[in-house]
C-alpha positions, 0 to 999 in steps of 0.5 A: 267031116265033123263039125266042131261044137259051138261054145255058146252062152248067155251073158247078163250085163249091167250097164250105166247110161248117161246123158248127153246134153240134156237127153239120155240115150234110151233104150226102148221104143219112144215117140219123139224123133230125137230120142229115138235117134239117140236110142238107136245111136246107143244101141248101135254103139252097144252092138259095134263094141260087141262085134269087137269080141269076134263072135261067130254070128252077130250079137243082139242085145236085149235091153230090161227096161225102157226109158223116156227121153231125159230119163238117166239109168244108174244100173239098167241090164241087158242080155246077150248070147255069145257063140265063140268058135272052136279053140277060142278060150272062154271069156272071163268077166274082167276080160268081157267088161274091159273089152266092151268099155274100151270100145264104148269109150265114145259112148255115155255107156259103161258096163258095170258087170257081167254074169253067165246066166242060163240059156232061157234067161231074158234080161226084161222078162226074167226080171222080178222087179225094177226100182225107180228113184225121183230126185226132187230139190225144194228151197228154189224159188226160181229155176235159176237157183238150181245148182249148175251141176244139178240141172237136168238131174233133179226137178225143183217144183215152183213154190219152194218147200213141200209138205212132205209128211202129206206126200208120204201119207199120200203115197201109202195109197200107191202101194199094193195091186191096183188098176193104175189106168188114171197113172198112165199116158196113153200111147200105141201100146196102152190098148194091149197092156194090163193097167194093173200093176203091184207097187212094192215100195213107195218111200220118200226120204231126205237125200243129198245132192251132188257137192251139196256140202258147198252150198249148205248155206243156201237152205236147198234140200234134196228128196228121193221118191223111190218106187219098186214094182216088177213093172210100170205103165208108160210114164207112170212113175212120172205121173205118181211123182207129179200127183205127190208133189201136187199134195205136197203143194196143197193142190191136192189132198192125200185122199185124192191119190186114192180117188184118182186111182179109183177113177181108172181114166188117164184123163182124170189126172190134173194137168199139173200132175206130171213130172219132168223126165230129168229127175227120174233114174232106173236105179236097179233091175232085180233077178232071181239069184239062181238064174244069175249064177250060172258057173263057169266062164264065158 
C-alpha cells in the first residue's frame, strides 16, 4: 500500500517571556535549581500547547537565546518542526498564533508572530545578532523610592545620579572585536567557548518608565544601555553594565574599561561591577531576511 507523504515544515516563532513574582521563565540551562524549575515549567508549557496542534510526531522547541534567572525577554525566538497528517489543512499564521496562545493562557508567555522558514533553519545558530537592553533608574537614594510598578524591571544604583557622559565614553572601548574573558562569569561551559566576541552596538540613551509621567515631580530618570552582538558570553552584558555604572559612580575611570579588557581574566573585574539581572531584557533576535521568508502556509 502506498504511503501518503507527510506535510512537514519548519516554523519560526517570536515570543514574549514575562516574569512570575521576581523570576523570569528562562530558556536555557542555568545553575540555580529554582530557576531551572521555572525554565522546565515554561518549556513544558510550550510543548503542551504545541501538542494541541495535532502533530504526527511530538513537537520539540529550539530556543534562540538563553537567559539568566530574573532576565526578561521582550522578543525571544524559537523554531519548531510541524508534521501534519495527509488531508489536514495547512496552518495559517493567525490560526497557529491563536491556537498556541489559547493554550498558553496560564503561562507568562505569548506568541507574537509565526513565519514559515527553510528546513535547515535553526533559531539559535541561524541568528545574525541579538540585542539586549538594560534599564537603569537614577535619582533614587534608597531602594524604597523605586516606583512599585518598576520593581524587578530596572536597577537603581546607590548614590543617585550617574556621570552618563563618562559612561558613554567608557562604552566605546567595548565596541569591536575583543577577548571578553574579563566580562565573562565562569561556569561549566567557559573552557569550551571562545571568549572573543564582536560588539556591534553599545549605546546609552535616556528612556521612559512605566507611567513615569505620573511621578515626574520626583526627578527620577530612566536610561537604557543597549548592546548588540551575534552572541554573548555568560553574564557578559551584566558585567559590562556593572563596570559602566562603576564608571558613572566614579569608582572606575573610562580608561579602566580598556585595561580590564586587556587583562583577559574574569577575576580582574571588581566585585562591585556586576549588575543585577532584574534590569536586563532580551530585546530582539535578528535573522537573514531570506531565511525567514519561505512562502506558503504552514
